[in-house]
PDB file of all heavy atoms in Angstrom:
ATOM      1  N   MET A   1      93.703 -57.917 -10.281  1.00  0.00           N
ATOM      2  CA  MET A   1      93.793 -56.434 -10.296  1.00  0.00           C
ATOM      3  C   MET A   1      92.604 -55.825 -10.951  1.00  0.00           C
ATOM      4  O   MET A   1      92.189 -54.811 -10.576  1.00  0.00           O
ATOM      5  CB  MET A   1      95.152 -56.150 -10.954  1.00  0.00           C
ATOM      6  CG  MET A   1      95.528 -54.696 -10.791  1.00  0.00           C
ATOM      7  SD  MET A   1      95.841 -54.196  -9.132  1.00  0.00           S
ATOM      8  CE  MET A   1      96.364 -52.608  -9.279  1.00  0.00           C
ATOM      9  N   ARG A   2      92.279 -56.508 -12.108  1.00  0.00           N
ATOM     10  CA  ARG A   2      91.141 -56.014 -12.744  1.00  0.00           C
ATOM     11  C   ARG A   2      89.865 -56.077 -11.893  1.00  0.00           C
ATOM     12  O   ARG A   2      88.983 -55.280 -12.054  1.00  0.00           O
ATOM     13  CB  ARG A   2      90.848 -56.777 -14.049  1.00  0.00           C
ATOM     14  CG  ARG A   2      91.702 -56.319 -15.200  1.00  0.00           C
ATOM     15  CD  ARG A   2      91.303 -56.971 -16.450  1.00  0.00           C
ATOM     16  NE  ARG A   2      92.022 -58.112 -16.569  1.00  0.00           N
ATOM     17  CZ  ARG A   2      91.987 -59.056 -17.524  1.00  0.00           C
ATOM     18  NH1 ARG A   2      91.068 -58.834 -18.532  1.00  0.00           N
ATOM     19  NH2 ARG A   2      92.835 -60.045 -17.624  1.00  0.00           N
ATOM     20  N   ALA A   3      89.803 -57.189 -11.119  1.00  0.00           N
ATOM     21  CA  ALA A   3      88.512 -57.292 -10.327  1.00  0.00           C
ATOM     22  C   ALA A   3      88.456 -56.137  -9.242  1.00  0.00           C
ATOM     23  O   ALA A   3      87.344 -55.570  -9.070  1.00  0.00           O
ATOM     24  CB  ALA A   3      88.639 -58.657  -9.553  1.00  0.00           C
ATOM     25  N   ILE A   4      89.536 -55.801  -8.743  1.00  0.00           N
ATOM     26  CA  ILE A   4      89.569 -54.572  -7.808  1.00  0.00           C
ATOM     27  C   ILE A   4      89.071 -53.181  -8.475  1.00  0.00           C
ATOM     28  O   ILE A   4      88.295 -52.556  -7.985  1.00  0.00           O
ATOM     29  CB  ILE A   4      90.876 -54.414  -7.073  1.00  0.00           C
ATOM     30  CG1 ILE A   4      91.274 -55.647  -6.211  1.00  0.00           C
ATOM     31  CG2 ILE A   4      90.950 -53.120  -6.358  1.00  0.00           C
ATOM     32  CD1 ILE A   4      92.651 -55.726  -5.702  1.00  0.00           C
ATOM     33  N   ALA A   5      89.580 -53.055  -9.684  1.00  0.00           N
ATOM     34  CA  ALA A   5      89.177 -51.895 -10.539  1.00  0.00           C
ATOM     35  C   ALA A   5      87.730 -51.932 -10.709  1.00  0.00           C
ATOM     36  O   ALA A   5      87.055 -50.899 -10.686  1.00  0.00           O
ATOM     37  CB  ALA A   5      90.001 -51.825 -11.811  1.00  0.00           C
ATOM     38  N   ILE A   6      87.134 -53.052 -11.011  1.00  0.00           N
ATOM     39  CA  ILE A   6      85.783 -53.205 -11.462  1.00  0.00           C
ATOM     40  C   ILE A   6      84.887 -52.958 -10.185  1.00  0.00           C
ATOM     41  O   ILE A   6      83.883 -52.206 -10.214  1.00  0.00           O
ATOM     42  CB  ILE A   6      85.473 -54.570 -12.009  1.00  0.00           C
ATOM     43  CG1 ILE A   6      86.110 -54.738 -13.359  1.00  0.00           C
ATOM     44  CG2 ILE A   6      83.939 -54.965 -12.043  1.00  0.00           C
ATOM     45  CD1 ILE A   6      86.077 -56.214 -13.979  1.00  0.00           C
ATOM     46  N   ILE A   7      85.378 -53.485  -9.026  1.00  0.00           N
ATOM     47  CA  ILE A   7      84.620 -53.214  -7.822  1.00  0.00           C
ATOM     48  C   ILE A   7      84.642 -51.734  -7.438  1.00  0.00           C
ATOM     49  O   ILE A   7      83.437 -51.159  -7.052  1.00  0.00           O
ATOM     50  CB  ILE A   7      85.218 -54.054  -6.679  1.00  0.00           C
ATOM     51  CG1 ILE A   7      84.864 -55.481  -6.986  1.00  0.00           C
ATOM     52  CG2 ILE A   7      84.673 -53.673  -5.352  1.00  0.00           C
ATOM     53  CD1 ILE A   7      85.633 -56.459  -5.970  1.00  0.00           C
ATOM     54  N   LEU A   8      85.741 -51.075  -7.551  1.00  0.00           N
ATOM     55  CA  LEU A   8      85.807 -49.582  -7.352  1.00  0.00           C
ATOM     56  C   LEU A   8      84.945 -48.759  -8.241  1.00  0.00           C
ATOM     57  O   LEU A   8      84.251 -47.852  -7.798  1.00  0.00           O
ATOM     58  CB  LEU A   8      87.258 -49.196  -7.352  1.00  0.00           C
ATOM     59  CG  LEU A   8      88.253 -49.659  -6.241  1.00  0.00           C
ATOM     60  CD1 LEU A   8      89.632 -49.219  -6.455  1.00  0.00           C
ATOM     61  CD2 LEU A   8      87.667 -49.232  -4.910  1.00  0.00           C
ATOM     62  N   ILE A   9      84.991 -49.131  -9.546  1.00  0.00           N
ATOM     63  CA  ILE A   9      84.153 -48.446 -10.461  1.00  0.00           C
ATOM     64  C   ILE A   9      82.718 -48.576 -10.179  1.00  0.00           C
ATOM     65  O   ILE A   9      81.886 -47.687 -10.290  1.00  0.00           O
ATOM     66  CB  ILE A   9      84.547 -48.865 -11.978  1.00  0.00           C
ATOM     67  CG1 ILE A   9      85.985 -48.382 -12.210  1.00  0.00           C
ATOM     68  CG2 ILE A   9      83.485 -48.330 -12.868  1.00  0.00           C
ATOM     69  CD1 ILE A   9      86.488 -48.882 -13.513  1.00  0.00           C
ATOM     70  N   ALA A  10      82.234 -49.914  -9.938  1.00  0.00           N
ATOM     71  CA  ALA A  10      80.893 -50.109  -9.585  1.00  0.00           C
ATOM     72  C   ALA A  10      80.469 -49.492  -8.371  1.00  0.00           C
ATOM     73  O   ALA A  10      79.405 -48.916  -8.276  1.00  0.00           O
ATOM     74  CB  ALA A  10      80.765 -51.712  -9.430  1.00  0.00           C
ATOM     75  N   ALA A  11      81.352 -49.331  -7.333  1.00  0.00           N
ATOM     76  CA  ALA A  11      80.982 -48.707  -6.046  1.00  0.00           C
ATOM     77  C   ALA A  11      80.811 -47.250  -6.333  1.00  0.00           C
ATOM     78  O   ALA A  11      79.777 -46.579  -5.784  1.00  0.00           O
ATOM     79  CB  ALA A  11      82.120 -48.854  -4.973  1.00  0.00           C
ATOM     80  N   ALA A  12      81.587 -46.590  -7.172  1.00  0.00           N
ATOM     81  CA  ALA A  12      81.457 -45.205  -7.572  1.00  0.00           C
ATOM     82  C   ALA A  12      80.255 -44.909  -8.310  1.00  0.00           C
ATOM     83  O   ALA A  12      79.439 -43.914  -8.005  1.00  0.00           O
ATOM     84  CB  ALA A  12      82.684 -44.670  -8.370  1.00  0.00           C
ATOM     85  N   LEU A  13      79.960 -45.818  -9.257  1.00  0.00           N
ATOM     86  CA  LEU A  13      78.769 -45.538 -10.061  1.00  0.00           C
ATOM     87  C   LEU A  13      77.498 -45.855  -9.190  1.00  0.00           C
ATOM     88  O   LEU A  13      76.531 -45.139  -9.280  1.00  0.00           O
ATOM     89  CB  LEU A  13      78.660 -46.568 -11.211  1.00  0.00           C
ATOM     90  CG  LEU A  13      79.582 -46.243 -12.282  1.00  0.00           C
ATOM     91  CD1 LEU A  13      79.605 -47.424 -13.389  1.00  0.00           C
ATOM     92  CD2 LEU A  13      79.349 -44.979 -12.977  1.00  0.00           C
ATOM     93  N   GLY A  14      77.528 -46.755  -8.235  1.00  0.00           N
ATOM     94  CA  GLY A  14      76.460 -47.000  -7.343  1.00  0.00           C
ATOM     95  C   GLY A  14      76.245 -45.857  -6.431  1.00  0.00           C
ATOM     96  O   GLY A  14      75.076 -45.383  -6.155  1.00  0.00           O
ATOM     97  N   TYR A  15      77.256 -45.194  -5.869  1.00  0.00           N
ATOM     98  CA  TYR A  15      77.134 -43.938  -5.004  1.00  0.00           C
ATOM     99  C   TYR A  15      76.523 -42.778  -5.799  1.00  0.00           C
ATOM    100  O   TYR A  15      75.511 -42.176  -5.359  1.00  0.00           O
ATOM    101  CB  TYR A  15      78.514 -43.677  -4.547  1.00  0.00           C
ATOM    102  CG  TYR A  15      78.590 -42.315  -3.690  1.00  0.00           C
ATOM    103  CD1 TYR A  15      78.177 -42.444  -2.315  1.00  0.00           C
ATOM    104  CD2 TYR A  15      78.981 -41.167  -4.240  1.00  0.00           C
ATOM    105  CE1 TYR A  15      78.141 -41.176  -1.512  1.00  0.00           C
ATOM    106  CE2 TYR A  15      79.029 -40.075  -3.538  1.00  0.00           C
ATOM    107  CZ  TYR A  15      78.559 -40.092  -2.234  1.00  0.00           C
ATOM    108  OH  TYR A  15      78.600 -38.928  -1.530  1.00  0.00           O
ATOM    109  N   PHE A  16      77.123 -42.446  -6.908  1.00  0.00           N
ATOM    110  CA  PHE A  16      76.606 -41.293  -7.690  1.00  0.00           C
ATOM    111  C   PHE A  16      75.250 -41.618  -8.317  1.00  0.00           C
ATOM    112  O   PHE A  16      74.366 -40.786  -8.262  1.00  0.00           O
ATOM    113  CB  PHE A  16      77.423 -40.917  -8.807  1.00  0.00           C
ATOM    114  CG  PHE A  16      78.811 -40.386  -8.241  1.00  0.00           C
ATOM    115  CD1 PHE A  16      79.932 -40.971  -8.644  1.00  0.00           C
ATOM    116  CD2 PHE A  16      78.738 -39.299  -7.479  1.00  0.00           C
ATOM    117  CE1 PHE A  16      81.122 -40.407  -8.067  1.00  0.00           C
ATOM    118  CE2 PHE A  16      79.998 -38.678  -6.948  1.00  0.00           C
ATOM    119  CZ  PHE A  16      81.255 -39.377  -7.223  1.00  0.00           C
ATOM    120  N   GLY A  17      74.871 -42.863  -8.543  1.00  0.00           N
ATOM    121  CA  GLY A  17      73.601 -43.196  -9.151  1.00  0.00           C
ATOM    122  C   GLY A  17      72.483 -43.118  -8.020  1.00  0.00           C
ATOM    123  O   GLY A  17      71.359 -42.721  -8.297  1.00  0.00           O
ATOM    124  N   TYR A  18      72.923 -43.460  -6.880  1.00  0.00           N
ATOM    125  CA  TYR A  18      72.039 -43.351  -5.707  1.00  0.00           C
ATOM    126  C   TYR A  18      71.587 -41.875  -5.605  1.00  0.00           C
ATOM    127  O   TYR A  18      70.464 -41.558  -5.443  1.00  0.00           O
ATOM    128  CB  TYR A  18      72.667 -43.823  -4.468  1.00  0.00           C
ATOM    129  CG  TYR A  18      71.751 -43.614  -3.171  1.00  0.00           C
ATOM    130  CD1 TYR A  18      70.679 -44.298  -2.893  1.00  0.00           C
ATOM    131  CD2 TYR A  18      72.093 -42.560  -2.386  1.00  0.00           C
ATOM    132  CE1 TYR A  18      69.916 -44.089  -1.772  1.00  0.00           C
ATOM    133  CE2 TYR A  18      71.382 -42.242  -1.204  1.00  0.00           C
ATOM    134  CZ  TYR A  18      70.304 -43.052  -0.943  1.00  0.00           C
ATOM    135  OH  TYR A  18      69.602 -42.728   0.244  1.00  0.00           O
ATOM    136  N   TYR A  19      72.562 -40.994  -5.498  1.00  0.00           N
ATOM    137  CA  TYR A  19      72.276 -39.633  -5.202  1.00  0.00           C
ATOM    138  C   TYR A  19      71.543 -39.032  -6.537  1.00  0.00           C
ATOM    139  O   TYR A  19      70.642 -38.149  -6.246  1.00  0.00           O
ATOM    140  CB  TYR A  19      73.528 -38.798  -4.989  1.00  0.00           C
ATOM    141  CG  TYR A  19      73.909 -38.821  -3.598  1.00  0.00           C
ATOM    142  CD1 TYR A  19      75.004 -39.621  -3.050  1.00  0.00           C
ATOM    143  CD2 TYR A  19      73.366 -37.987  -2.637  1.00  0.00           C
ATOM    144  CE1 TYR A  19      75.447 -39.625  -1.792  1.00  0.00           C
ATOM    145  CE2 TYR A  19      73.674 -38.014  -1.361  1.00  0.00           C
ATOM    146  CZ  TYR A  19      74.749 -38.761  -0.894  1.00  0.00           C
ATOM    147  OH  TYR A  19      74.968 -38.865   0.323  1.00  0.00           O
ATOM    148  N   TYR A  20      71.895 -39.542  -7.607  1.00  0.00           N
ATOM    149  CA  TYR A  20      71.114 -38.963  -8.865  1.00  0.00           C
ATOM    150  C   TYR A  20      69.732 -39.354  -8.947  1.00  0.00           C
ATOM    151  O   TYR A  20      68.860 -38.548  -9.254  1.00  0.00           O
ATOM    152  CB  TYR A  20      71.982 -39.357 -10.064  1.00  0.00           C
ATOM    153  CG  TYR A  20      71.503 -38.784 -11.355  1.00  0.00           C
ATOM    154  CD1 TYR A  20      71.704 -37.439 -11.623  1.00  0.00           C
ATOM    155  CD2 TYR A  20      70.862 -39.581 -12.358  1.00  0.00           C
ATOM    156  CE1 TYR A  20      71.336 -36.872 -12.760  1.00  0.00           C
ATOM    157  CE2 TYR A  20      70.382 -38.957 -13.529  1.00  0.00           C
ATOM    158  CZ  TYR A  20      70.606 -37.659 -13.791  1.00  0.00           C
ATOM    159  OH  TYR A  20      70.238 -37.085 -14.895  1.00  0.00           O
ATOM    160  N   THR A  21      69.449 -40.600  -8.618  1.00  0.00           N
ATOM    161  CA  THR A  21      68.051 -41.067  -8.828  1.00  0.00           C
ATOM    162  C   THR A  21      67.215 -40.886  -7.616  1.00  0.00           C
ATOM    163  O   THR A  21      66.074 -40.470  -7.637  1.00  0.00           O
ATOM    164  CB  THR A  21      68.035 -42.582  -9.231  1.00  0.00           C
ATOM    165  OG1 THR A  21      68.657 -43.363  -8.164  1.00  0.00           O
ATOM    166  CG2 THR A  21      68.695 -42.837 -10.603  1.00  0.00           C
ATOM    167  N   VAL A  22      67.723 -41.219  -6.404  1.00  0.00           N
ATOM    168  CA  VAL A  22      66.825 -41.262  -5.255  1.00  0.00           C
ATOM    169  C   VAL A  22      66.662 -39.852  -4.670  1.00  0.00           C
ATOM    170  O   VAL A  22      65.555 -39.446  -4.302  1.00  0.00           O
ATOM    171  CB  VAL A  22      67.475 -42.154  -4.042  1.00  0.00           C
ATOM    172  CG1 VAL A  22      66.765 -42.061  -2.809  1.00  0.00           C
ATOM    173  CG2 VAL A  22      67.416 -43.662  -4.646  1.00  0.00           C
ATOM    174  N   GLU A  23      67.861 -39.142  -4.620  1.00  0.00           N
ATOM    175  CA  GLU A  23      67.751 -37.777  -3.887  1.00  0.00           C
ATOM    176  C   GLU A  23      67.705 -36.639  -4.985  1.00  0.00           C
ATOM    177  O   GLU A  23      67.568 -35.521  -4.587  1.00  0.00           O
ATOM    178  CB  GLU A  23      68.926 -37.602  -3.013  1.00  0.00           C
ATOM    179  CG  GLU A  23      68.959 -38.571  -1.937  1.00  0.00           C
ATOM    180  CD  GLU A  23      69.795 -38.204  -0.760  1.00  0.00           C
ATOM    181  OE1 GLU A  23      70.420 -37.116  -0.793  1.00  0.00           O
ATOM    182  OE2 GLU A  23      70.044 -39.072   0.111  1.00  0.00           O
ATOM    183  N   GLY A  24      67.595 -36.949  -6.171  1.00  0.00           N
ATOM    184  CA  GLY A  24      67.484 -36.008  -7.235  1.00  0.00           C
ATOM    185  C   GLY A  24      68.601 -35.013  -7.370  1.00  0.00           C
ATOM    186  O   GLY A  24      68.515 -33.852  -7.720  1.00  0.00           O
ATOM    187  N   ARG A  25      69.848 -35.302  -7.013  1.00  0.00           N
ATOM    188  CA  ARG A  25      70.968 -34.453  -7.151  1.00  0.00           C
ATOM    189  C   ARG A  25      71.803 -34.767  -8.386  1.00  0.00           C
ATOM    190  O   ARG A  25      71.754 -35.973  -8.810  1.00  0.00           O
ATOM    191  CB  ARG A  25      71.870 -34.714  -5.893  1.00  0.00           C
ATOM    192  CG  ARG A  25      71.250 -34.123  -4.610  1.00  0.00           C
ATOM    193  CD  ARG A  25      72.157 -34.315  -3.495  1.00  0.00           C
ATOM    194  NE  ARG A  25      71.509 -33.939  -2.304  1.00  0.00           N
ATOM    195  CZ  ARG A  25      72.020 -34.255  -1.099  1.00  0.00           C
ATOM    196  NH1 ARG A  25      73.192 -34.929  -0.946  1.00  0.00           N
ATOM    197  NH2 ARG A  25      71.394 -33.929   0.030  1.00  0.00           N
ATOM    198  N   SER A  26      72.499 -33.888  -8.922  1.00  0.00           N
ATOM    199  CA  SER A  26      73.278 -34.064 -10.033  1.00  0.00           C
ATOM    200  C   SER A  26      74.710 -34.766  -9.464  1.00  0.00           C
ATOM    201  O   SER A  26      74.939 -34.645  -8.279  1.00  0.00           O
ATOM    202  CB  SER A  26      73.617 -32.808 -10.818  1.00  0.00           C
ATOM    203  OG  SER A  26      74.376 -31.981  -9.952  1.00  0.00           O
ATOM    204  N   PRO A  27      75.403 -35.322 -10.404  1.00  0.00           N
ATOM    205  CA  PRO A  27      76.730 -35.836  -9.992  1.00  0.00           C
ATOM    206  C   PRO A  27      77.676 -34.749  -9.309  1.00  0.00           C
ATOM    207  O   PRO A  27      78.273 -35.020  -8.375  1.00  0.00           O
ATOM    208  CB  PRO A  27      77.323 -36.386 -11.223  1.00  0.00           C
ATOM    209  CG  PRO A  27      76.160 -36.705 -12.177  1.00  0.00           C
ATOM    210  CD  PRO A  27      75.185 -35.684 -11.783  1.00  0.00           C
ATOM    211  N   SER A  28      77.546 -33.533  -9.799  1.00  0.00           N
ATOM    212  CA  SER A  28      78.535 -32.561  -9.239  1.00  0.00           C
ATOM    213  C   SER A  28      77.963 -32.164  -7.726  1.00  0.00           C
ATOM    214  O   SER A  28      78.721 -31.856  -6.903  1.00  0.00           O
ATOM    215  CB  SER A  28      78.419 -31.214 -10.080  1.00  0.00           C
ATOM    216  OG  SER A  28      77.119 -30.691 -10.180  1.00  0.00           O
ATOM    217  N   ALA A  29      76.601 -32.257  -7.459  1.00  0.00           N
ATOM    218  CA  ALA A  29      76.127 -32.041  -6.221  1.00  0.00           C
ATOM    219  C   ALA A  29      76.622 -33.223  -5.305  1.00  0.00           C
ATOM    220  O   ALA A  29      76.895 -32.968  -4.118  1.00  0.00           O
ATOM    221  CB  ALA A  29      74.643 -31.949  -6.202  1.00  0.00           C
ATOM    222  N   ALA A  30      76.589 -34.387  -5.834  1.00  0.00           N
ATOM    223  CA  ALA A  30      77.045 -35.561  -5.115  1.00  0.00           C
ATOM    224  C   ALA A  30      78.485 -35.421  -4.587  1.00  0.00           C
ATOM    225  O   ALA A  30      78.914 -35.735  -3.449  1.00  0.00           O
ATOM    226  CB  ALA A  30      76.756 -36.871  -5.730  1.00  0.00           C
ATOM    227  N   ILE A  31      79.318 -34.974  -5.638  1.00  0.00           N
ATOM    228  CA  ILE A  31      80.688 -34.774  -5.251  1.00  0.00           C
ATOM    229  C   ILE A  31      80.907 -33.619  -4.215  1.00  0.00           C
ATOM    230  O   ILE A  31      81.746 -33.785  -3.383  1.00  0.00           O
ATOM    231  CB  ILE A  31      81.553 -34.423  -6.589  1.00  0.00           C
ATOM    232  CG1 ILE A  31      81.527 -35.671  -7.490  1.00  0.00           C
ATOM    233  CG2 ILE A  31      82.880 -33.897  -6.246  1.00  0.00           C
ATOM    234  CD1 ILE A  31      82.090 -35.429  -8.915  1.00  0.00           C
ATOM    235  N   GLY A  32      80.103 -32.614  -4.347  1.00  0.00           N
ATOM    236  CA  GLY A  32      80.198 -31.494  -3.357  1.00  0.00           C
ATOM    237  C   GLY A  32      79.777 -31.998  -1.964  1.00  0.00           C
ATOM    238  O   GLY A  32      80.481 -31.567  -0.972  1.00  0.00           O
ATOM    239  N   GLU A  33      78.817 -32.879  -1.897  1.00  0.00           N
ATOM    240  CA  GLU A  33      78.435 -33.437  -0.630  1.00  0.00           C
ATOM    241  C   GLU A  33      79.597 -34.350  -0.083  1.00  0.00           C
ATOM    242  O   GLU A  33      79.889 -34.338   1.092  1.00  0.00           O
ATOM    243  CB  GLU A  33      77.227 -34.183  -0.835  1.00  0.00           C
ATOM    244  CG  GLU A  33      76.613 -34.811   0.493  1.00  0.00           C
ATOM    245  CD  GLU A  33      75.883 -33.712   1.278  1.00  0.00           C
ATOM    246  OE1 GLU A  33      75.375 -32.786   0.760  1.00  0.00           O
ATOM    247  OE2 GLU A  33      75.926 -34.010   2.563  1.00  0.00           O
ATOM    248  N   LEU A  34      80.178 -35.092  -0.965  1.00  0.00           N
ATOM    249  CA  LEU A  34      81.250 -36.009  -0.565  1.00  0.00           C
ATOM    250  C   LEU A  34      82.514 -35.204  -0.067  1.00  0.00           C
ATOM    251  O   LEU A  34      83.165 -35.509   0.918  1.00  0.00           O
ATOM    252  CB  LEU A  34      81.685 -36.895  -1.716  1.00  0.00           C
ATOM    253  CG  LEU A  34      82.764 -37.929  -1.503  1.00  0.00           C
ATOM    254  CD1 LEU A  34      82.270 -38.952  -0.494  1.00  0.00           C
ATOM    255  CD2 LEU A  34      83.049 -38.622  -2.784  1.00  0.00           C
ATOM    256  N   THR A  35      82.836 -34.128  -0.669  1.00  0.00           N
ATOM    257  CA  THR A  35      84.022 -33.340  -0.310  1.00  0.00           C
ATOM    258  C   THR A  35      83.820 -32.340   0.808  1.00  0.00           C
ATOM    259  O   THR A  35      84.742 -31.738   1.143  1.00  0.00           O
ATOM    260  CB  THR A  35      84.627 -32.581  -1.552  1.00  0.00           C
ATOM    261  OG1 THR A  35      83.683 -31.684  -2.055  1.00  0.00           O
ATOM    262  CG2 THR A  35      85.023 -33.562  -2.528  1.00  0.00           C
ATOM    263  N   GLY A  36      82.579 -32.037   1.116  1.00  0.00           N
ATOM    264  CA  GLY A  36      82.196 -31.049   2.114  1.00  0.00           C
ATOM    265  C   GLY A  36      81.976 -29.641   1.589  1.00  0.00           C
ATOM    266  O   GLY A  36      81.774 -28.740   2.289  1.00  0.00           O
ATOM    267  N   GLU A  37      81.991 -29.498   0.220  1.00  0.00           N
ATOM    268  CA  GLU A  37      81.932 -28.334  -0.466  1.00  0.00           C
ATOM    269  C   GLU A  37      80.532 -27.766  -0.166  1.00  0.00           C
ATOM    270  O   GLU A  37      80.281 -26.480  -0.038  1.00  0.00           O
ATOM    271  CB  GLU A  37      82.345 -28.329  -1.849  1.00  0.00           C
ATOM    272  CG  GLU A  37      82.368 -27.154  -2.608  1.00  0.00           C
ATOM    273  CD  GLU A  37      83.513 -26.295  -2.219  1.00  0.00           C
ATOM    274  OE1 GLU A  37      84.597 -26.883  -1.865  1.00  0.00           O
ATOM    275  OE2 GLU A  37      83.413 -25.000  -2.206  1.00  0.00           O
ATOM    276  N   THR A  38      79.475 -28.555  -0.057  1.00  0.00           N
ATOM    277  CA  THR A  38      78.203 -28.166   0.148  1.00  0.00           C
ATOM    278  C   THR A  38      77.932 -27.402   1.453  1.00  0.00           C
ATOM    279  O   THR A  38      77.415 -26.394   1.570  1.00  0.00           O
ATOM    280  CB  THR A  38      77.224 -29.308   0.036  1.00  0.00           C
ATOM    281  OG1 THR A  38      77.335 -29.959  -1.283  1.00  0.00           O
ATOM    282  CG2 THR A  38      75.740 -28.997   0.224  1.00  0.00           C
ATOM    283  N   ALA A  39      78.588 -28.027   2.519  1.00  0.00           N
ATOM    284  CA  ALA A  39      78.544 -27.488   3.919  1.00  0.00           C
ATOM    285  C   ALA A  39      79.233 -26.128   3.871  1.00  0.00           C
ATOM    286  O   ALA A  39      78.740 -25.127   4.505  1.00  0.00           O
ATOM    287  CB  ALA A  39      79.083 -28.385   4.885  1.00  0.00           C
ATOM    288  N   ARG A  40      80.399 -25.952   3.142  1.00  0.00           N
ATOM    289  CA  ARG A  40      81.121 -24.749   3.172  1.00  0.00           C
ATOM    290  C   ARG A  40      80.248 -23.690   2.411  1.00  0.00           C
ATOM    291  O   ARG A  40      80.229 -22.469   2.959  1.00  0.00           O
ATOM    292  CB  ARG A  40      82.483 -24.934   2.346  1.00  0.00           C
ATOM    293  CG  ARG A  40      83.680 -24.566   3.293  1.00  0.00           C
ATOM    294  CD  ARG A  40      84.926 -24.651   2.446  1.00  0.00           C
ATOM    295  NE  ARG A  40      85.009 -25.758   1.544  1.00  0.00           N
ATOM    296  CZ  ARG A  40      85.566 -26.987   1.710  1.00  0.00           C
ATOM    297  NH1 ARG A  40      86.099 -27.216   2.819  1.00  0.00           N
ATOM    298  NH2 ARG A  40      85.603 -27.928   0.670  1.00  0.00           N
ATOM    299  N   ALA A  41      79.690 -23.983   1.414  1.00  0.00           N
ATOM    300  CA  ALA A  41      78.856 -23.051   0.614  1.00  0.00           C
ATOM    301  C   ALA A  41      77.676 -22.577   1.379  1.00  0.00           C
ATOM    302  O   ALA A  41      77.233 -21.404   1.324  1.00  0.00           O
ATOM    303  CB  ALA A  41      78.387 -23.686  -0.802  1.00  0.00           C
ATOM    304  N   GLU A  42      77.090 -23.529   2.135  1.00  0.00           N
ATOM    305  CA  GLU A  42      75.822 -23.164   2.903  1.00  0.00           C
ATOM    306  C   GLU A  42      76.275 -22.197   4.059  1.00  0.00           C
ATOM    307  O   GLU A  42      75.507 -21.224   4.346  1.00  0.00           O
ATOM    308  CB  GLU A  42      75.201 -24.416   3.606  1.00  0.00           C
ATOM    309  CG  GLU A  42      74.495 -25.126   2.520  1.00  0.00           C
ATOM    310  CD  GLU A  42      73.974 -26.563   3.149  1.00  0.00           C
ATOM    311  OE1 GLU A  42      74.308 -26.774   4.298  1.00  0.00           O
ATOM    312  OE2 GLU A  42      73.298 -27.198   2.398  1.00  0.00           O
ATOM    313  N   ALA A  43      77.404 -22.407   4.692  1.00  0.00           N
ATOM    314  CA  ALA A  43      77.957 -21.557   5.654  1.00  0.00           C
ATOM    315  C   ALA A  43      78.224 -20.071   5.186  1.00  0.00           C
ATOM    316  O   ALA A  43      77.803 -19.122   5.777  1.00  0.00           O
ATOM    317  CB  ALA A  43      79.213 -22.167   6.286  1.00  0.00           C
ATOM    318  N   GLU A  44      78.859 -20.070   3.961  1.00  0.00           N
ATOM    319  CA  GLU A  44      79.108 -18.786   3.355  1.00  0.00           C
ATOM    320  C   GLU A  44      77.815 -18.031   2.962  1.00  0.00           C
ATOM    321  O   GLU A  44      77.789 -16.765   3.121  1.00  0.00           O
ATOM    322  CB  GLU A  44      79.905 -18.967   2.061  1.00  0.00           C
ATOM    323  CG  GLU A  44      81.362 -19.299   2.347  1.00  0.00           C
ATOM    324  CD  GLU A  44      82.228 -19.469   1.195  1.00  0.00           C
ATOM    325  OE1 GLU A  44      81.819 -18.947   0.064  1.00  0.00           O
ATOM    326  OE2 GLU A  44      83.246 -20.278   1.238  1.00  0.00           O
ATOM    327  N   ALA A  45      76.808 -18.720   2.528  1.00  0.00           N
ATOM    328  CA  ALA A  45      75.561 -18.181   2.203  1.00  0.00           C
ATOM    329  C   ALA A  45      74.821 -17.594   3.458  1.00  0.00           C
ATOM    330  O   ALA A  45      74.257 -16.489   3.370  1.00  0.00           O
ATOM    331  CB  ALA A  45      74.657 -19.156   1.473  1.00  0.00           C
ATOM    332  N   GLN A  46      74.994 -18.303   4.513  1.00  0.00           N
ATOM    333  CA  GLN A  46      74.358 -17.803   5.767  1.00  0.00           C
ATOM    334  C   GLN A  46      75.067 -16.560   6.213  1.00  0.00           C
ATOM    335  O   GLN A  46      74.391 -15.542   6.704  1.00  0.00           O
ATOM    336  CB  GLN A  46      74.591 -18.823   6.903  1.00  0.00           C
ATOM    337  CG  GLN A  46      73.262 -19.777   6.896  1.00  0.00           C
ATOM    338  CD  GLN A  46      73.404 -20.608   8.209  1.00  0.00           C
ATOM    339  OE1 GLN A  46      74.411 -20.887   8.667  1.00  0.00           O
ATOM    340  NE2 GLN A  46      72.163 -21.129   8.555  1.00  0.00           N
ATOM    341  N   ARG A  47      76.442 -16.539   6.201  1.00  0.00           N
ATOM    342  CA  ARG A  47      77.183 -15.316   6.565  1.00  0.00           C
ATOM    343  C   ARG A  47      76.720 -14.181   5.596  1.00  0.00           C
ATOM    344  O   ARG A  47      76.745 -12.986   6.061  1.00  0.00           O
ATOM    345  CB  ARG A  47      78.634 -15.567   6.497  1.00  0.00           C
ATOM    346  CG  ARG A  47      79.171 -16.312   7.788  1.00  0.00           C
ATOM    347  CD  ARG A  47      80.713 -16.276   7.895  1.00  0.00           C
ATOM    348  NE  ARG A  47      81.342 -16.799   6.597  1.00  0.00           N
ATOM    349  CZ  ARG A  47      81.662 -18.067   6.486  1.00  0.00           C
ATOM    350  NH1 ARG A  47      81.514 -18.926   7.406  1.00  0.00           N
ATOM    351  NH2 ARG A  47      82.369 -18.394   5.381  1.00  0.00           N
ATOM    352  N   ALA A  48      76.529 -14.426   4.320  1.00  0.00           N
ATOM    353  CA  ALA A  48      76.321 -13.289   3.438  1.00  0.00           C
ATOM    354  C   ALA A  48      74.884 -12.669   3.610  1.00  0.00           C
ATOM    355  O   ALA A  48      74.649 -11.657   3.427  1.00  0.00           O
ATOM    356  CB  ALA A  48      76.459 -13.756   2.057  1.00  0.00           C
ATOM    357  N   ALA A  49      73.958 -13.620   4.114  1.00  0.00           N
ATOM    358  CA  ALA A  49      72.649 -13.144   4.322  1.00  0.00           C
ATOM    359  C   ALA A  49      72.445 -12.316   5.563  1.00  0.00           C
ATOM    360  O   ALA A  49      71.475 -11.601   5.619  1.00  0.00           O
ATOM    361  CB  ALA A  49      71.717 -14.405   4.501  1.00  0.00           C
ATOM    362  N   VAL A  50      73.290 -12.424   6.504  1.00  0.00           N
ATOM    363  CA  VAL A  50      73.162 -11.678   7.732  1.00  0.00           C
ATOM    364  C   VAL A  50      73.644 -10.274   7.538  1.00  0.00           C
ATOM    365  O   VAL A  50      74.136  -9.659   6.872  1.00  0.00           O
ATOM    366  CB  VAL A  50      73.964 -12.369   8.858  1.00  0.00           C
ATOM    367  CG1 VAL A  50      73.966 -11.550  10.151  1.00  0.00           C
ATOM    368  CG2 VAL A  50      73.320 -13.711   9.135  1.00  0.00           C
TER     369      VAL A  50
END
């Protein structure tokens, strides 16, 4: 059971670490990308600009 928890934690750290170091995004931006919040915010910004 501990091994599964360690694997999941390592995967989460690897995912956020990748976005943080390679793409220059903060962890909150990575979460927004994962949940689709970024796409929603971009669509709202486009509607507001028109």
